[in-house]
C-alpha positions in Angstrom: 23.4 16.3 -44.4 23.2 12.6 -45.8 23.9 9.8 -42.6 24.9 6.5 -43.4 24.7 3.6 -41.1 27.6 1.1 -42.5 26.6 -2.5 -40.3 29.0 -5.6 -40.4 31.2 -8.3 -38.5 34.8 -7.3 -37.5 37.4 -8.0 -39.6 35.0 -6.8 -42.8 36.5 -3.2 -43.0 33.8 -1.5 -41.3 35.2 1.5 -39.4 37.5 1.9 -42.4 34.7 1.4 -45.2 33.6 4.4 -42.8 36.8 6.5 -42.7 37.6 6.0 -46.6 33.8 7.7 -47.5 34.6 10.2 -45.2 37.8 10.8 -47.2 35.9 10.5 -50.2 33.9 13.2 -49.0 36.5 15.8 -47.8 38.1 14.9 -51.2 35.2 16.3 -53.0 35.3 19.3 -50.8 32.5 18.2 -48.4 32.5 18.6 -44.7 32.6 14.6 -43.1 32.3 12.8 -39.8 33.5 9.0 -39.2 33.4 6.6 -36.4 32.4 3.1 -35.4 31.2 1.5 -32.7 32.3 -1.9 -31.3 30.8 -4.2 -28.7 33.4 -7.4 -28.4 36.4 -6.7 -30.1 37.0 -10.3 -32.1 37.0 -10.7 -35.6 33.2 -11.8 -36.4 31.2 -9.6 -34.1 28.8 -7.0 -35.0 30.1 -3.8 -35.4 28.6 -0.6 -36.7 30.4 2.3 -38.5 28.9 6.0 -38.6 29.1 8.9 -41.6 27.9 11.9 -42.0 28.6 14.1 -45.5 27.5 17.4 -45.7 28.1 20.8 -47.6 27.9 22.9 -44.3 29.9 22.2 -41.4 28.4 19.3 -39.2 27.3 20.2 -35.6 26.0 16.4 -34.4 28.4 15.0 -32.3 26.0 11.2 -31.8 25.9 8.3 -33.5 23.1 8.1 -36.8 19.8 7.1 -35.5 18.2 8.3 -38.6 20.2 7.0 -41.6 19.0 7.9 -44.8 21.2 4.6 -46.1 22.4 1.6 -44.5 25.1 -0.5 -46.4 24.8 -4.3 -44.9 28.4 -6.2 -45.1 27.0 -8.9 -43.6 23.5 -10.5 -45.5 23.2 -12.5 -41.9 22.8 -9.4 -40.2 19.4 -8.7 -42.2 17.8 -11.3 -39.5 18.7 -8.9 -36.3 15.9 -7.1 -34.7 16.3 -3.3 -35.2 18.7 -3.8 -37.8 16.6 -1.3 -40.4 15.6 1.1 -37.3 15.1 5.0 -37.8 15.8 4.5 -41.4 14.5 7.4 -43.1 11.7 6.7 -45.7 12.8 6.0 -49.0 16.3 5.3 -47.6 18.3 2.7 -49.7 19.8 -0.3 -48.5 22.5 -2.0 -50.2 23.6 -5.5 -48.7 26.5 -7.9 -49.6 24.7 -10.8 -50.9 25.1 -13.5 -54.2 21.1 -13.3 -54.1 19.6 -11.0 -56.3 18.1 -8.0 -55.4 15.0 -9.4 -56.2 15.3 -12.4 -53.7 16.5 -10.7 -50.8 14.1 -7.5 -51.3 11.2 -10.7 -51.3 12.5 -12.1 -48.7 13.0 -9.2 -46.4 9.9 -7.1 -47.6 11.1 -4.2 -48.7 13.4 -2.9 -51.4 17.0 -3.8 -51.0 20.4 -3.9 -53.7 22.7 -6.7 -53.0 25.9 -6.6 -54.4 27.9 -10.1 -54.1 30.8 -7.8 -52.7 32.7 -10.0 -51.2 33.3 -12.5 -54.2 34.3 -9.4 -56.4 36.9 -8.7 -53.5 38.5 -12.2 -53.5 38.1 -12.5 -57.9 39.7 -8.8 -57.5 42.1 -8.3 -54.5 42.3 -11.6 -52.9 41.1 -11.0 -49.9 37.5 -11.5 -48.7 36.6 -8.0 -47.6 34.1 -6.5 -49.1 34.0 -2.6 -47.9 35.4 -1.2 -51.2 33.2 -2.8 -53.6 30.1 -1.5 -51.4 30.9 1.8 -51.4 30.9 2.0 -55.1 28.2 0.4 -55.3 27.1 2.9 -52.9 28.1 5.8 -55.0 27.0 4.3 -57.6 23.5 4.4 -56.3 23.6 8.2 -54.8 25.5 9.9 -56.6 26.4 11.3 -53.3 30.3 11.7 -53.7 32.7 11.2 -57.5 34.7 8.0 -57.5 37.4 9.9 -58.2 37.2 10.9 -55.1 36.6 7.2 -53.6 39.7 6.6 -55.6 41.8 9.2 -54.0 40.4 8.2 -50.9 41.9 4.1 -51.9 45.4 6.0 -52.3 45.8 7.7 -49.0 45.6 4.0 -47.7 46.6 1.9 -49.8 50.0 1.8 -52.2 51.0 -0.7 -54.8 49.1 -3.6 -56.4 47.0 -3.2 -53.1 45.8 -0.3 -54.6 45.8 -1.1 -58.3 43.3 -4.1 -57.4 41.4 -2.0 -55.1 40.9 0.5 -57.8 40.1 -2.0 -60.4 37.5 -3.3 -57.8 35.9 0.3 -57.7 35.6 -0.3 -61.7 33.9 -3.8 -61.2 31.4 -2.4 -58.8 30.2 0.7 -60.0 28.8 -1.6 -63.1 26.7 -4.2 -60.8 24.0 -1.6 -59.6 21.3 0.9 -61.5 23.1 4.4 -61.5 20.9 7.0 -59.8 18.5 4.7 -58.2 18.7 6.4 -54.7 19.8 9.8 -56.0 16.7 11.5 -54.8 16.6 9.7 -51.0 16.6 11.4 -48.0 18.5 13.6 -46.1 18.5 14.3 -42.5 17.3 17.6 -41.5 19.7 20.3 -39.7 23.9 19.3 -39.8 
């Protein structure tokens, strides 16, 4: 089982990202869970979402405490104490940032992959929502699920130009990170 924790702010599509990733897992024949947790329900407030993907039924019903990967939709959250709490050894951190991976990694003292997801979304979709670009990059880094499954998940949620532009964004983001870099990252024990 692979557990993912997604951190962002209200309005960035955190819950949507979790549901899209779970739908992609389902499309790829995997078992999945996705659920968010909210503090204050307002735009800009911190939001966390959780995703589990497994080839077996998932019996856990708690929040993800020991994720294999973190997807961070707002780089200002890197300053939050405890953000990386519980991250499994060798786990990956993907952050939405215009800074380079090298700059972010040096500043944080640990390996981090950066992608200018908001800028890509504005350019391609016309809205500052980084979730689809980050999901595409995550799939490229891990190979956990296929981009075809993500495209199917998007087609279940969007139509017309919104779908067309998000599919372009998937392709654009996929070439923005090194393929397979996290393919061997830790899996959670048990189901």
